C-alpha positions, 0 to 999 in steps of 0.5 A: 648480115646484108646491109640495105641500099640506104645504109650501103649509100651512107656508108659509102659517103662516109668512107669517101668523105671521111676515111679516104682523106684520113687514109691518105694522110696516114699513108703519106706520113708513114711513107715520109717517116720511112725516108729516102727510097727509090722513086719507082719503089715509092710509086708502086707502094702508092698504087698498091695502097691506093687500091688496097684501101678499097678492097675490104669495102667492095661489098659496100660500094657494090650497086651504089651508082644504080637506081634504088631497087624497090622493096616491095614486089611487082604485085 
């Protein structure tokens, strides 16, 4: 089921304002509990986690920055 533009816009705001900060806290906490690791490995892990959070939500963010599409035809 495809989401409407308005629903995708609301979900994107939720993901950016609520889920992303929660995800960041979880990622930092997990890496802190792992303990001492090489700083280069740590940078790579942060980069991978920074990209990985958005991949499942790509359909939600697609087209959000564009103007809203009219629901009616050009008739």
